[in-house]
SERO-4910 file (N, C-alpha, C, O; in steps of 0.05 Angstrom, whole numbers):
BEGIN
 pado doro    nc1    nc2    nc3   cac1   cac2   cac3    cc1    cc2    cc3    oc1    oc2    oc3
  Met    A    732  -1966   1987    715  -1957   2003    684  -1965   1996    676  -1968   1973
  Ser    A    671  -1968   2014    639  -1986   2012    624  -1961   2007    632  -1940   2018
  Asp    A    603  -1961   1992    588  -1938   1981    565  -1928   2008    546  -1911   2005
  Gly    A    571  -1941   2030    561  -1933   2058    581  -1909   2076    578  -1889   2089
  Thr    A    601  -1925   2067    630  -1902   2081    628  -1880   2064    625  -1859   2076
  Ala    A    628  -1877   2036    629  -1860   2019    609  -1837   2026    612  -1813   2031
  Leu    A    586  -1852   2026    562  -1829   2027    565  -1825   2059    555  -1802   2063
  Ser    A    570  -1830   2073    575  -1815   2104    600  -1799   2105    603  -1786   2126
  Phe    A    616  -1798   2090    642  -1787   2082    628  -1754   2077    627  -1735   2092
  Val    A    617  -1760   2048    602  -1739   2033    582  -1724   2049    577  -1701   2040
  Lys    A    569  -1732   2069    549  -1723   2091    567  -1710   2104    564  -1686   2105
  Ala    A    590  -1722   2117    602  -1701   2144    609  -1680   2126    603  -1658   2135
  Val    A    622  -1678   2100    637  -1654   2085    619  -1642   2084    622  -1621   2096
  His    A    590  -1644   2072    572  -1631   2066    557  -1610   2092    549  -1587   2093
  Thr    A    558  -1631   2109    549  -1610   2136    568  -1592   2145    561  -1571   2155
  Val    A    597  -1600   2142    615  -1582   2155    611  -1554   2138    609  -1531   2147
  Phe    A    612  -1565   2105    602  -1537   2092    582  -1517   2102    587  -1494   2107
  Trp    A    553  -1532   2106    528  -1524   2117    538  -1507   2134    535  -1484   2128
  Ala    A    549  -1511   2153    551  -1502   2183    573  -1475   2184    574  -1459   2202
  Phe    A    589  -1476   2161    609  -1460   2155    589  -1434   2148    585  -1414   2162
  Phe    A    579  -1440   2124    562  -1420   2107    537  -1411   2131    526  -1388   2128
  Val    A    529  -1427   2150    512  -1414   2166    525  -1398   2188    514  -1379   2199
  Gly    A    551  -1407   2193    566  -1386   2209    572  -1369   2195    583  -1352   2210
  Cys    A    573  -1359   2170    577  -1337   2154    561  -1319   2156    566  -1295   2160
  Ile    A    532  -1336   2151    500  -1318   2149    501  -1306   2175    502  -1281   2174
  Val    A    501  -1318   2203    498  -1310   2226    517  -1285   2233    511  -1264   2244
  Gly    A    540  -1291   2223    564  -1280   2231    569  -1243   2224    580  -1224   2236
  Ala    A    556  -1246   2196    560  -1226   2184    548  -1197   2199    561  -1177   2206
  Pro    A    520  -1203   2203    507  -1176   2224    528  -1176   2246    541  -1156   2251
  Val    A    530  -1199   2260    549  -1199   2286    573  -1179   2282    576  -1159   2296
  Ala    A    590  -1186   2262    612  -1172   2257    607  -1139   2253    625  -1123   2259
  Ala    A    576  -1129   2240    578  -1114   2224    566  -1096   2255    569  -1072   2258
  Trp    A    556  -1109   2270    545  -1096   2297    567  -1082   2315    564  -1061   2328
  Phe    A    594  -1099   2312    614  -1090   2328    633  -1077   2316    655  -1074   2325
  Gly    A    625  -1065   2290    639  -1047   2273    662  -1060   2254    677  -1046   2240
  Asn    A    665  -1089   2255    683  -1099   2243    664  -1104   2210    647  -1120   2206
  Phe    A    674  -1085   2194    659  -1079   2168    670  -1105   2146    657  -1121   2133
  Thr    A    698  -1102   2147    712  -1127   2135    704  -1147   2134    694  -1159   2115
  Leu    A    710  -1155   2163    705  -1190   2164    671  -1188   2151    666  -1201   2131
  Ala    A    650  -1172   2164    625  -1172   2151    628  -1177   2122    617  -1198   2114
  Gly    A    637  -1165   2108    636  -1160   2082    654  -1184   2066    651  -1187   2041
  Ile    A    672  -1202   2083    679  -1221   2069    666  -1250   2073    670  -1270   2061
  Leu    A    642  -1243   2102    633  -1268   2102    604  -1266   2079    592  -1283   2066
  Val    A    601  -1242   2081    579  -1238   2064    589  -1245   2032    571  -1253   2018
  Gly    A    610  -1242   2022    620  -1252   2003    618  -1280   2008    599  -1292   1997
  Phe    A    630  -1288   2018    629  -1322   2018    603  -1333   2011    600  -1349   1992
  Val    A    585  -1325   2025    562  -1339   2018    552  -1329   1985    547  -1345   1967
  Ala    A    550  -1299   1984    548  -1302   1953    563  -1314   1938    549  -1320   1919
  Val    A    588  -1325   1935    594  -1339   1922    585  -1366   1924    584  -1376   1902
  Glu    A    577  -1382   1944    562  -1407   1947    533  -1399   1930    521  -1415   1915
  Gly    A    523  -1371   1937    495  -1375   1920    503  -1374   1887    489  -1386   1871
  Val    A    523  -1361   1879    531  -1368   1851    538  -1392   1844    537  -1397   1820
  Val    A    544  -1410   1859    552  -1441   1856    522  -1457   1849    516  -1473   1830
  Leu    A    507  -1447   1871    483  -1455   1870    463  -1449   1843    453  -1463   1825
  Leu    A    463  -1429   1847    455  -1416   1821    464  -1436   1786    448  -1446   1771
  Phe    A    487  -1435   1784    496  -1450   1760    495  -1483   1762    501  -1499   1744
  Asn    A    485  -1489   1787    474  -1517   1791    454  -1523   1797    449  -1544   1809
  Lys    A    431  -1502   1788    401  -1510   1786    391  -1508   1817    374  -1521   1829
  Trp    A    402  -1494   1823    404  -1489   1859    407  -1518   1878    396  -1518   1900
  Arg    A    417  -1535   1871    428  -1554   1884    456  -1555   1891    470  -1550   1871
  Cys    A    467  -1560   1910    492  -1565   1922    505  -1584   1904    492  -1602   1896
  Pro    A    529  -1582   1897    541  -1600   1880    553  -1629   1898    561  -1649   1887
  Leu    A    552  -1625   1924    559  -1644   1936    532  -1663   1938    537  -1687   1943
  Thr    A    509  -1657   1936    485  -1668   1933    484  -1689   1903    471  -1710   1902
  Asp    A    496  -1681   1886    501  -1690   1863    526  -1720   1867    525  -1742   1855
  Val    A    543  -1713   1884    562  -1731   1893    552  -1754   1909    555  -1778   1902
  Ala    A    540  -1748   1933    526  -1760   1945    508  -1780   1935    505  -1801   1948
  Ala    A    494  -1776   1911    471  -1786   1900    486  -1815   1885    472  -1834   1879
  Arg    A    512  -1814   1881    521  -1832   1867    526  -1858   1887    535  -1878   1876
  Tyr    A    522  -1859   1911    527  -1876   1936    499  -1881   1942    499  -1897   1960
  Thr    A    477  -1874   1937    454  -1886   1949    428  -1880   1930    428  -1861   1914
  Glu    A    403  -1899   1931    381  -1892   1916    367  -1874   1937    346  -1866   1926
  Arg    A    369  -1864   1959    353  -1852   1974    355  -1828   1964    375  -1824   1951
  Arg    A    329  -1801   1967    327  -1781   1956    316  -1762   1972    314  -1739   1962
  Glu    A    304  -1768   2005    290  -1754   2015    313  -1732   2021    337  -1736   2022
  Glu    A    298  -1708   2026    310  -1682   2032    338  -1681   2050    355  -1663   2049
  Asn    A    337  -1698   2062    365  -1698   2074    383  -1722   2076    394  -1729   2097
  Phe    A    385  -1735   2052    397  -1757   2045    428  -1752   2042    447  -1768   2044
  Asp    A    428  -1726   2036    461  -1723   2031    478  -1698   2049    496  -1683   2043
  Ile    A    462  -1704   2077    471  -1683   2100    462  -1693   2123    440  -1704   2122
  Tyr    A    471  -1692   2142    465  -1688   2169    453  -1670   2185    464  -1659   2204
  Leu    A    429  -1668   2178    401  -1643   2179    385  -1662   2184    384  -1684   2174
  Pro    A    365  -1650   2209    339  -1662   2211    323  -1654   2189    323  -1631   2180
  Leu    A    306  -1677   2179    293  -1675   2154    277  -1644   2147    280  -1630   2127
  Trp    A    262  -1639   2167    254  -1607   2169    268  -1584   2155    259  -1567   2140
  Leu    A    303  -1589   2169    316  -1565   2168    321  -1571   2143    315  -1554   2126
  Ala    A    335  -1599   2131    343  -1593   2104    321  -1588   2082    326  -1579   2060
  Lys    A    299  -1594   2091    273  -1592   2072    269  -1555   2067    260  -1543   2048
  Tyr    A    277  -1548   2086    267  -1513   2093    298  -1496   2092    294  -1472   2094
  Asn    A    319  -1500   2089    343  -1498   2086    345  -1469   2076    351  -1449   2089
  Lys    A    339  -1469   2053    341  -1448   2033    316  -1422   2038    319  -1399   2032
  Thr    A    298  -1433   2048    275  -1419   2059    273  -1409   2081    256  -1391   2084
  Ile    A    290  -1418   2105    301  -1407   2122    322  -1381   2124    320  -1359   2135
  Phe    A    347  -1397   2105    371  -1382   2104    370  -1362   2086    385  -1343   2089
  Thr    A    354  -1361   2066    360  -1338   2047    348  -1314   2059    362  -1293   2057
  Pro    A    331  -1312   2069    321  -1291   2082    331  -1281   2105    332  -1257   2110
  Leu    A    338  -1295   2117    373  -1296   2142    394  -1277   2129    406  -1257   2139
  Tyr    A    396  -1288   2103    421  -1274   2097    425  -1246   2089    441  -1229   2096
  Leu    A    397  -1247   2067    390  -1219   2058    390  -1198   2075    402  -1177   2071
  Leu    A    372  -1203   2101    371  -1190   2125    402  -1178   2140    408  -1156   2149
  Gly    A    414  -1200   2137    437  -1194   2149    466  -1176   2135    485  -1163   2145
  Ala    A    458  -1184   2105    474  -1167   2092    465  -1142   2091    480  -1123   2094
  Ala    A    436  -1137   2087    425  -1117   2085    436  -1092   2118    445  -1069   2120
  Tyr    A    431  -1111   2135    437  -1096   2160    467  -1094   2157    473  -1072   2166
  Ser    A    491  -1107   2147    513  -1102   2148    526  -1075   2126    547  -1062   2128
  Ala    A    506  -1073   2108    512  -1052   2088    501  -1023   2105    512  -1001   2108
  Phe    A    478  -1032   2111    463  -1003   2134    486   -994   2147    497   -973   2141
  Ala    A    496  -1014   2172    514  -1006   2186    536   -992   2177    545   -973   2189
  Trp    A    546  -1002   2153    571   -992   2150    574   -967   2135    596   -955   2133
  Trp    A    543   -957   2121    542   -932   2112    535   -919   2137    553   -902   2138
  Arg    A    523   -918   2154    513   -901   2178    539   -898   2190    542   -875   2199
  Cys    A    562   -915   2194    584   -909   2202    603   -889   2189    617   -874   2202
  Gly    A    602   -891   2161    620   -881   2138    615   -859   2138    626   -844   2121
***
């Protein structure tokens, strides 16, 4: 497999994982809104596990290191199929959304319990 093909594969996998976690971030408060607190808790938990992985990897996705093996490029989106601005501000955008969604989910659960 050529480096270009390998990089494209890693970028595609990374993008799928990113979309999954964004879905969890958006889905948790939606699930809580509809009273599905089990699903909300699972979605919040998935993102929390991702946060632990990032924490132990110096706030970098492990797939970034894999992608780096196949290219010398290092712009913010060299390892994922996202627009440059979104890749650059990904954590700045989605961390507060996650924290707000998790807090809302916990509050909604507490209020209904």
